[in-house]
Backbone bond lengths (Angstrom), bond angles and torsions (degrees), N, CA, C in turn:
res aa  C-N    CA-C-N  psi(-1)  N-CA   C-N-CA  omega(-1)  CA-C   N-CA-C  phi
1 X - - - 1.414 - - 1.561 108.37 -
2 X 1.313 115.74 128.81 1.489 123.27 -177.25 1.476 109.85 -65.46
3 X 1.329 116.96 138.79 1.491 120.04 -174.70 1.624 105.73 -70.41
4 X 1.353 121.44 140.47 1.326 120.72 178.57 1.646 112.46 -68.93
5 X 1.372 113.97 -12.65 1.404 121.70 -174.40 1.527 109.44 -94.71
6 X 1.438 120.85 0.35 1.416 117.11 -173.06 1.587 115.83 -85.85
7 X 1.377 114.22 -3.01 1.469 121.70 -176.77 1.444 112.99 53.72
8 X 1.439 114.99 37.49 1.408 117.61 177.39 1.491 114.27 -67.29
9 X 1.301 114.23 147.14 1.575 119.82 -177.03 1.502 111.94 92.28
10 X 1.328 117.56 -2.41 1.509 124.67 169.74 1.416 112.26 -107.24
11 X 1.410 117.47 144.73 1.437 117.75 176.45 1.468 111.36 -97.12
12 X 1.325 117.42 1.32 1.471 120.28 174.56 1.472 105.85 -137.91
13 X 1.358 115.15 132.91 1.536 121.35 -177.94 1.451 113.37 -132.62
14 X 1.231 121.13 170.13 1.462 126.42 177.00 1.569 110.16 -159.50
15 X 1.371 112.20 132.87 1.460 115.84 175.50 1.505 104.07 -151.74
16 X 1.473 113.41 -170.67 1.403 120.92 -169.92 1.622 113.89 -122.15
17 X 1.235 115.84 134.61 1.485 116.03 164.44 1.573 114.72 72.10
18 X 1.443 114.13 -178.52 1.462 116.29 -178.09 1.497 110.68 -63.23
19 X 1.310 124.58 -37.79 1.464 122.75 -179.36 1.504 114.45 -68.10
20 X 1.344 116.59 -39.65 1.479 117.52 170.83 1.492 114.14 -66.80
21 X 1.347 117.12 -26.39 1.543 117.05 173.76 1.572 111.70 -69.81
22 X 1.304 112.50 -26.58 1.444 115.15 177.07 1.588 113.71 -80.91
23 X 1.297 114.84 -34.34 1.452 115.49 -173.95 1.507 112.71 -86.55
24 X 1.353 116.90 -40.59 1.521 118.96 -178.07 1.495 104.78 -101.11
25 X 1.460 112.48 84.35 1.464 120.86 176.45 1.568 110.83 -79.51
26 X 1.306 111.04 149.86 1.439 118.71 173.94 1.579 110.51 -151.52
27 X 1.294 112.11 165.38 1.570 115.41 177.15 1.517 111.98 -69.82
28 X 1.411 115.12 -26.75 1.501 114.13 -175.53 1.598 100.41 -135.93
29 X 1.356 112.80 124.67 1.500 115.65 -175.04 1.498 106.79 -123.54
30 X 1.299 115.42 126.23 1.523 123.69 178.68 1.526 104.78 -103.40
31 X 1.228 115.24 113.97 1.496 128.82 172.24 1.457 108.26 -83.52
32 X 1.319 117.46 129.94 1.541 123.33 -175.51 1.459 104.20 -128.09
33 X 1.302 115.94 119.10 1.549 122.17 174.09 1.543 105.07 -145.76
34 X 1.328 114.83 80.39 1.441 124.22 -171.86 1.409 114.62 -57.79
35 X 1.387 118.18 -45.28 1.482 117.11 -179.11 1.612 104.10 -124.76
36 X 1.397 114.60 86.58 1.515 121.66 19.64 1.507 113.21 -150.45
37 X 1.403 119.94 1.27 1.437 118.66 -166.13 1.532 111.74 -59.19
38 X 1.291 119.62 -51.90 1.444 122.33 -165.41 1.600 105.76 -79.91
39 X 1.348 120.45 -25.20 1.399 122.46 170.31 1.432 109.80 -68.50
40 X 1.277 121.89 -43.09 1.441 121.40 174.08 1.466 118.24 -62.86
41 X 1.301 111.77 -28.88 1.582 118.25 -177.35 1.564 102.10 -75.18
42 X 1.294 123.03 -43.32 1.406 123.22 177.70 1.543 110.96 -63.15
43 X 1.302 118.30 -39.46 1.452 116.08 -178.92 1.629 108.03 -66.88
44 X 1.341 116.96 -39.54 1.393 123.47 173.08 1.508 111.16 -58.95
45 X 1.211 116.00 -47.86 1.586 116.81 -177.78 1.476 111.15 -66.47
46 X 1.342 118.96 -29.85 1.360 120.26 177.03 1.549 114.13 -65.31
47 X 1.383 112.08 -19.64 1.518 116.82 -179.89 1.450 115.41 -109.52
48 X 1.557 111.66 11.39 1.378 113.40 174.35 1.560 109.98 87.90
49 X 1.291 125.08 6.01 1.438 126.52 -177.11 1.458 111.13 -91.52
50 X 1.361 116.61 124.05 1.487 121.22 176.56 1.574 106.08 -80.12
51 X 1.407 111.83 145.69 1.492 115.93 -178.94 1.538 109.39 -124.38
52 X 1.334 109.60 123.56 1.472 113.73 173.23 1.565 111.21 -96.10
53 X 1.256 118.57 113.09 1.498 120.75 -175.99 1.633 100.75 -76.20
54 X 1.439 111.12 146.92 1.359 124.65 177.85 1.598 107.80 -147.85
55 X 1.260 115.01 154.64 1.538 119.93 -174.85 1.450 106.65 -82.98
56 X 1.258 129.91 -49.46 1.396 127.82 -164.35 1.550 110.27 -127.83
57 X 1.283 115.10 148.39 1.462 122.06 171.20 1.454 110.41 -94.35
58 X 1.299 118.64 90.41 1.478 122.10 -177.37 1.422 116.24 -152.84
59 X 1.280 124.26 -164.02 1.554 120.11 179.00 1.335 109.90 -55.41
60 X 1.383 122.22 -42.95 1.464 120.89 -174.78 1.445 113.61 -64.51
61 X 1.398 117.71 -32.59 1.389 121.17 170.20 1.604 118.83 -60.97
62 X 1.367 113.11 -35.74 1.453 117.71 174.97 1.530 109.66 -63.74
63 X 1.274 116.43 -48.55 1.418 123.02 174.70 1.570 116.17 -53.61
64 X 1.310 112.34 -43.50 1.380 121.09 175.96 1.419 116.18 -66.50
65 X 1.304 120.37 -34.40 1.507 123.28 176.07 1.528 107.90 -72.21
66 X 1.389 113.90 -35.35 1.569 111.82 -175.87 1.464 107.85 -71.78
67 X 1.429 121.66 -30.30 1.411 126.64 176.77 1.548 114.98 -53.76
68 X 1.374 108.66 -33.03 1.503 113.47 -171.06 1.546 109.48 -113.30
69 X 1.476 112.27 10.04 1.577 116.21 -174.49 1.550 111.27 53.64
70 X 1.315 115.38 39.26 1.479 117.67 -172.95 1.543 107.62 -108.24
71 X 1.319 115.76 162.74 1.403 126.94 174.15 1.554 107.88 -82.38
72 X 1.381 116.28 131.12 1.507 117.41 176.97 1.487 110.73 -96.29
73 X 1.236 118.47 125.72 1.472 124.14 177.35 1.509 111.21 -61.92
74 X 1.241 118.89 140.81 1.493 118.95 171.43 1.519 108.71 -91.82
75 X 1.404 112.21 178.27 1.509 116.96 172.92 1.437 111.14 -63.27
76 X 1.318 118.18 153.60 1.474 120.31 176.22 1.497 111.22 -58.43
77 X 1.339 119.00 -46.00 1.446 118.57 -177.15 1.522 117.93 -75.38
78 X 1.363 107.94 -13.98 1.571 114.69 -179.96 1.593 110.38 -88.58
79 X 1.360 113.36 -13.43 1.490 113.70 -171.87 1.580 113.59 -66.79
80 X 1.338 114.24 128.51 1.468 120.64 176.04 1.626 107.36 -107.17
81 X 1.307 113.31 -172.45 1.413 113.89 177.27 1.528 117.50 -61.28
82 X 1.333 116.74 125.87 1.400 118.40 -176.11 1.513 116.76 93.95
83 X 1.280 117.55 -14.55 1.496 125.35 -178.73 1.482 107.80 -84.84
84 X 1.429 112.42 150.59 1.442 119.14 -175.59 1.575 103.60 -115.76
85 X 1.358 121.22 135.25 1.336 128.66 -179.35 1.556 112.51 -133.39
86 X 1.313 117.24 -167.44 1.510 125.24 174.00 1.533 109.47 -65.33
87 X 1.317 117.58 -16.80 1.442 126.29 -178.15 1.519 108.53 -70.80
88 X 1.357 121.73 116.44 1.412 122.43 176.29 1.528 116.15 -60.93
89 X 1.358 111.92 -21.84 1.602 114.28 176.84 1.398 108.71 -66.06
90 X 1.364 120.95 -29.15 1.485 120.46 -170.05 1.491 108.50 -81.47
91 X 1.369 115.56 -28.41 1.397 120.95 172.20 1.625 114.81 -57.55
92 X 1.311 115.60 -45.42 1.403 126.12 -178.61 1.610 107.72 -64.12
93 X 1.263 120.54 -31.37 1.377 126.34 -177.98 1.567 112.15 -86.76
94 X 1.335 116.32 -13.67 1.416 118.11 -172.17 1.612 115.32 -75.25
95 X 1.238 112.57 143.44 1.487 120.32 173.77 1.484 114.38 -119.44
96 X 1.300 119.61 140.05 1.426 124.08 172.87 1.611 111.56 76.12
97 X 1.234 122.94 19.23 1.393 127.88 178.52 1.448 111.27 -105.73
98 X 1.398 116.93 116.39 1.510 120.44 176.24 1.446 116.05 -118.14
99 X 1.412 115.38 -16.54 1.467 123.10 174.78 1.487 105.71 -135.52
100 X 1.377 115.10 134.79 1.470 117.78 -174.78 1.475 108.59 -138.01
101 X 1.357 122.46 124.90 1.527 125.89 169.00 1.527 102.80 -85.54
102 X 1.185 113.14 128.25 1.549 122.33 -171.05 1.540 105.73 -129.47
103 X 1.375 116.80 85.66 1.567 115.03 173.12 1.434 115.25 -72.76
104 X 1.329 115.04 148.69 1.516 119.82 175.38 1.559 104.42 -161.18
105 X 1.289 120.89 138.79 1.383 123.19 -178.08 1.518 116.07 -75.03
106 X 1.286 114.19 -1.24 1.519 119.05 -171.29 1.613 108.41 -123.65
107 X 1.310 114.25 -90.78 1.577 114.93 -177.87 1.514 113.54 -60.72
108 X 1.260 117.28 -40.82 1.571 120.13 -177.91 1.534 105.05 -67.87
109 X 1.203 117.75 -41.23 1.479 117.20 -173.16 1.561 106.32 -67.97
110 X 1.367 120.74 -42.59 1.460 119.07 -174.87 1.595 105.98 -67.50
111 X 1.367 119.59 -40.86 1.394 117.94 178.72 1.522 117.45 -58.80
112 X 1.321 111.93 -40.60 1.507 117.85 172.56 1.472 114.13 -66.07
113 X 1.321 116.27 -36.98 1.462 121.18 179.36 1.545 109.19 -64.82
114 X 1.258 116.66 -31.91 1.494 120.94 178.01 1.486 115.70 -86.14
115 X 1.343 117.89 -1.90 1.411 117.33 -174.21 1.614 114.93 -64.92
116 X 1.293 117.07 -28.49 1.411 122.76 177.46 1.554 113.46 -99.60
117 X 1.336 118.93 10.27 1.411 121.53 -176.83 1.541 117.66 -75.01
118 X 1.281 110.77 -21.97 1.464 121.72 -174.33 1.556 114.87 87.12
119 X 1.329 115.03 1.55 1.453 122.83 177.29 1.564 106.06 -85.45
120 X 1.259 112.66 153.22 1.510 120.41 167.84 1.549 107.87 -87.03
121 X 1.489 111.24 124.92 1.556 111.92 -168.71 1.525 102.09 -115.19
122 X 1.334 114.16 140.42 1.478 121.07 178.33 1.606 104.01 -128.12
123 X 1.379 111.28 153.76 1.453 119.62 -177.27 1.537 98.69 -106.29
124 X 1.448 118.15 127.28 1.362 124.24 -170.59 1.576 108.78 -132.59
125 X 1.280 116.79 130.32 1.525 118.57 174.46 1.540 103.16 -133.14
126 X 1.362 110.92 -172.22 1.445 120.08 174.38 1.569 109.32 -67.46
127 X 1.274 122.17 -27.76 1.405 128.73 -173.90 1.557 108.48 -67.71
128 X 1.331 116.24 -40.02 1.516 120.51 -172.95 1.457 117.45 -122.73
129 X 1.357 108.32 24.24 1.561 112.95 -169.18 1.671 107.15 -69.70
130 X 1.292 118.07 -31.39 1.580 121.00 178.54 1.541 104.14 -71.81
131 X 1.223 122.73 -51.62 1.413 125.67 -174.83 1.507 107.67 -60.74
132 X 1.345 122.09 -42.92 1.440 126.54 179.59 1.522 115.42 -64.15
133 X 1.467 110.63 -36.44 1.394 118.99 -179.34 1.533 111.14 -73.37
134 X 1.327 115.30 -36.21 1.488 124.19 176.82 1.480 107.81 -60.13
135 X 1.275 117.11 -50.78 1.508 127.52 176.10 1.498 111.93 -50.08
136 X 1.370 112.98 -52.09 1.444 121.99 178.53 1.539 115.05 -60.52
137 X 1.362 111.74 -44.92 1.368 120.14 -176.72 1.559 114.35 -61.16
138 X 1.363 113.70 -33.28 1.412 118.22 173.39 1.558 113.15 -62.33
139 X 1.365 115.60 -42.73 1.402 121.63 -178.54 1.748 113.78 -76.53
140 X 1.261 108.50 -29.23 1.451 114.61 172.11 1.574 112.98 -67.92
141 X 1.396 118.23 -41.52 1.251 119.34 177.95 1.651 112.64 -66.69
142 X 1.324 113.09 -30.56 1.435 113.85 -175.48 1.577 113.14 -84.39
143 X 1.336 113.33 -15.98 1.464 115.94 -174.99 1.470 108.80 -136.22
144 X 1.373 117.93 106.22 1.464 116.91 -175.60 1.595 112.93 -72.24
145 X 1.372 116.95 -11.04 1.401 121.09 -175.19 1.532 104.83 -90.56
146 X 1.305 122.43 -10.87 1.555 123.86 -177.27 1.517 112.05 -56.48
147 X 1.200 119.05 130.08 1.519 122.46 168.01 1.491 108.67 -114.14
148 X 1.321 116.87 129.95 1.436 124.98 173.46 1.551 114.15 -101.61
149 X 1.239 115.91 132.68 1.514 120.74 175.57 1.482 108.04 -127.96
150 X 1.391 113.43 133.56 1.439 118.95 168.03 1.486 111.73 -105.14
151 X 1.332 114.05 131.90 1.473 117.43 -178.25 1.551 109.42 -119.80
152 X 1.333 113.37 114.16 1.449 118.66 177.88 1.527 108.84 -83.01
153 X 1.296 112.38 125.83 1.579 115.25 -166.61 1.524 107.11 -73.45
154 X 1.266 118.96 -36.81 1.501 117.75 -175.16 1.496 112.35 76.15
155 X 1.325 118.18 -177.35 1.472 124.16 170.06 1.495 111.73 -124.66
156 X 1.338 113.79 -176.22 1.524 116.77 -174.93 1.586 106.16 -119.16
157 X 1.382 110.24 137.84 1.472 113.10 166.48 1.583 109.67 -81.13
158 X 1.370 112.29 174.67 1.548 112.48 -173.22 1.512 111.70 -63.71
159 X 1.286 120.34 -20.84 1.413 122.87 -174.47 1.643 109.39 -89.51
160 X 1.378 113.06 5.56 1.425 117.39 -179.22 1.459 118.64 89.13
161 X 1.298 117.44 -13.87 1.550 123.38 -178.15 1.421 107.11 -73.66
162 X 1.388 110.07 156.44 1.475 118.24 -179.72 1.559 115.11 -66.48
163 X 1.367 114.73 132.75 1.519 114.10 172.63 1.608 102.68 -113.15
164 X 1.284 114.80 108.48 1.505 116.43 179.48 1.529 106.44 -62.04
165 X 1.302 112.01 131.00 1.537 123.13 -170.46 1.563 103.86 -106.78
166 X 1.300 116.29 115.07 1.492 119.26 -176.95 1.490 112.80 -60.42
167 X 1.317 119.14 -30.79 1.528 119.08 177.17 1.537 111.09 -65.28
168 X 1.351 118.24 -28.04 1.470 117.98 177.76 1.466 110.74 -79.37
169 X 1.387 116.84 -28.45 1.484 117.03 176.77 1.590 108.03 -74.67
170 X 1.250 120.28 -34.03 1.360 125.70 172.99 1.714 108.89 -61.00
171 X 1.171 115.41 -52.45 1.485 126.97 -177.28 1.622 106.28 -56.40
172 X 1.361 114.01 -51.50 1.468 114.19 -176.68 1.580 107.46 -66.53
173 X 1.261 116.07 -40.25 1.472 117.35 -177.56 1.469 111.84 -65.82
174 X 1.433 118.03 -34.97 1.375 118.71 -173.65 1.627 105.52 -69.76
175 X 1.330 120.99 -34.05 1.345 126.16 176.95 1.579 112.37 -70.31
176 X 1.324 114.92 -46.80 1.472 115.49 178.94 1.554 113.16 -65.96
177 X 1.427 114.83 -26.16 1.573 114.76 -174.21 1.477 105.22 -75.28
178 X 1.282 120.47 -12.99 1.556 120.50 179.53 1.440 115.83 -96.19
179 X 1.447 116.73 1.93 1.456 121.02 -176.88 1.674 106.65 -83.16
180 X 1.297 112.68 131.11 1.385 121.16 179.67 1.487 115.01 -82.23
181 X 1.305 119.55 61.75 1.442 117.93 -166.80 1.532 108.15 -161.36
182 X 1.305 119.55 145.98 1.380 122.49 175.60 1.629 109.22 -97.78
183 X 1.245 110.85 171.53 1.586 112.56 178.85 1.515 112.59 98.35
184 X 1.365 116.01 37.57 1.371 123.75 177.57 1.529 107.93 -77.02
185 X 1.286 119.68 136.62 1.475 120.28 172.07 1.497 105.34 -71.00
186 X 1.366 115.46 163.04 1.546 118.77 173.75 1.450 109.89 -55.00
187 X 1.409 119.86 -40.27 1.445 120.90 -177.92 1.571 114.17 -59.28
188 X 1.398 109.73 -44.11 1.451 117.33 172.92 1.515 118.75 -62.23
189 X 1.229 109.39 -36.44 1.543 114.63 177.03 1.491 110.61 -68.21
190 X 1.374 115.79 -33.57 1.403 118.22 -176.89 1.581 107.18 -71.89
191 X 1.294 118.31 -36.49 1.439 124.26 177.64 1.551 112.00 -62.79
192 X 1.333 117.11 -40.20 1.486 130.28 -178.49 1.653 101.31 -65.94
193 X 1.379 113.68 -51.75 1.475 107.92 178.31 1.376 120.50 -66.57
194 X 1.273 120.31 -26.57 1.433 120.99 172.45 1.400 118.14 -68.15
195 X 1.401 115.38 -34.98 1.470 119.89 169.66 1.506 112.79 -66.64
196 X 1.296 116.71 -44.01 1.536 120.19 -175.83 1.454 110.99 -64.56
197 X 1.354 116.56 -31.14 1.500 121.80 178.02 1.516 115.14 -60.90
198 X 1.404 114.68 -25.06 1.541 116.70 -172.08 1.494 110.70 -124.74
199 X 1.370 117.04 0.57 1.404 121.00 -174.95 1.549 117.11 -52.35
200 X 1.342 111.14 -39.39 1.443 113.77 -178.18 1.573 113.38 -85.44
201 X 1.356 113.69 0.81 1.458 122.19 175.19 1.553 119.41 -103.98
202 X 1.431 110.05 -3.79 1.444 114.34 173.51 1.570 112.44 -72.48
203 X 1.335 121.41 143.10 1.446 126.12 11.62 1.641 111.61 -94.06
204 X 1.374 118.37 2.72 1.403 113.63 -172.89 1.499 114.30 -62.01
205 X 1.319 118.27 -36.68 1.505 116.86 -177.51 1.468 110.56 -71.11
206 X 1.274 120.70 -23.11 1.434 121.63 172.94 1.431 116.91 -68.26
207 X 1.222 113.78 -33.57 1.542 120.26 173.06 1.528 107.95 -73.26
208 X 1.281 119.80 -33.06 1.520 124.00 -176.32 1.421 115.38 -80.41
209 X 1.398 116.35 -24.58 1.474 115.66 -176.96 1.522 110.70 -69.75
210 X 1.399 115.04 173.52 1.395 115.76 -172.75 1.590 115.21 -67.75
211 X 1.378 115.42 -35.20 1.395 117.74 172.69 1.524 115.79 -67.33
212 X 1.276 117.51 -38.15 1.406 120.81 173.05 1.636 114.30 -58.19
213 X 1.386 105.60 -47.58 1.509 114.44 -178.59 1.472 106.47 -63.83
214 X 1.364 122.07 -44.79 1.434 123.56 175.68 1.495 120.68 -48.70
215 X 1.380 113.40 -49.95 1.421 119.95 177.74 1.537 110.52 -68.74
216 X 1.222 117.46 -39.78 1.452 117.67 176.26 1.478 113.24 -63.24
217 X 1.280 121.46 -47.57 1.399 127.29 175.08 1.620 112.73 -52.82
218 X 1.284 112.42 -38.84 1.449 116.86 -179.60 1.555 115.86 -87.25
219 X 1.334 112.93 5.20 1.442 118.03 166.22 1.624 109.35 98.76
220 X 1.383 116.94 21.35 1.487 116.68 178.37 1.561 114.78 -126.23
221 X 1.410 109.68 51.83 1.477 111.95 175.98 1.504 115.92 -55.07
222 X 1.291 113.70 -34.31 1.525 114.95 179.72 1.465 115.78 -64.03
223 X 1.306 119.10 -27.10 1.522 119.58 170.39 1.419 112.42 -64.33
224 X 1.359 125.00 -38.86 1.378 129.29 177.18 1.578 109.72 -60.74
225 X 1.396 111.45 -48.56 1.413 116.78 -179.15 1.489 112.27 -60.20
226 X 1.218 119.79 -49.70 1.479 120.84 171.52 1.459 118.18 -54.57
227 X 1.348 118.92 -41.44 1.422 123.34 176.84 1.598 108.72 -60.87
228 X 1.345 116.70 -30.38 1.422 119.23 -173.27 1.609 111.59 -92.24
229 X 1.354 119.29 16.89 1.433 125.86 171.43 1.504 108.00 -78.76
230 X 1.303 115.54 73.54 1.437 118.60 -171.71 1.638 108.44 -73.16
231 X 1.483 105.25 130.42 1.443 115.31 -177.64 1.508 120.23 59.75
232 X 1.365 117.11 18.62 1.440 123.76 177.19 1.454 114.29 -82.32
233 X 1.382 122.72 -11.41 1.452 123.79 -178.41 1.513 111.86 -114.20
234 X 1.390 114.86 137.84 1.462 122.80 176.73 1.497 110.87 -95.71
235 X 1.248 120.61 -5.13 1.411 129.35 -178.86 1.414 112.35 -70.49
236 X 1.454 117.02 136.07 1.431 122.44 171.87 1.537 106.90 -126.27
237 X 1.291 120.16 95.05 1.488 119.46 178.65 1.435 111.16 -73.89
238 X 1.457 108.55 131.99 1.540 112.37 -175.07 1.591 101.36 -128.84
239 X 1.288 108.68 137.69 1.459 118.40 -175.15 1.627 106.36 -75.78
240 X 1.281 111.92 115.93 1.543 121.37 174.64 1.517 109.90 -136.79
241 X 1.288 117.06 127.26 1.426 122.73 177.87 1.462 113.45 49.16
242 X 1.241 113.81 44.99 1.510 123.68 172.36 1.532 111.52 80.55
243 X 1.272 122.28 6.01 1.510 120.49 178.70 1.532 105.41 -130.79
244 X 1.340 105.73 149.22 1.580 117.54 170.39 1.635 109.93 -89.57
245 X 1.146 119.00 112.72 1.467 126.08 -177.93 1.498 111.24 -132.21
246 X 1.358 117.09 146.72 1.366 120.93 -172.49 1.504 113.70 -74.67
247 X 1.403 107.57 146.57 1.520 113.94 -175.15 1.589 110.39 -92.88
248 X 1.340 116.43 0.90 1.477 116.97 172.50 1.494 116.04 -103.34
């Protein structure tokens, strides 16, 4: 029996977090983690840096980085001068980095989770939503059986439960709104409506939402500012052989 949560029969779907990524499967999956994994990935892609997603920053991550001769990102709060972290601002300041292992409990975890699903996985943020949509539109036009799903990563409460993050809802809706196709599920239509409700108010609302306020309070206002660079990136990072690398 088909799951009622799979959004079967629609060419465009939307859901939340790792569980949603498992349930609402598609041939092409756009993972959205605006503050900050997918924003950081697009900044890295703009600079020609390949990103290896990883779930945890621990001893296994050290070994994983060594396996690919890659730089391992440090924790945001541990980053000193010259260090690279989940903060996109540190990527722009980095020198000599061509491969980066970037752990994150949300966006990075979902991308790695999907690596064996058989789907094509792309990293989408507000920065590259038009480029990613144009890339997807080409494939949608060529393959009438292609289904696109946007997964908003969300954040975590202290008890580990999902905290739906409105910035990821907006990012997913921004991408979906630019797809040239009918057949959006009700969930996908809701994401588009959420983005369209604030599109004219970006980047102000990104700074004012809970996630933007959190990063600003912790001393990372530049990360929010970079995340709000709507449509400024032409990169479409695609997951291939365990790494997100640009398609341009």
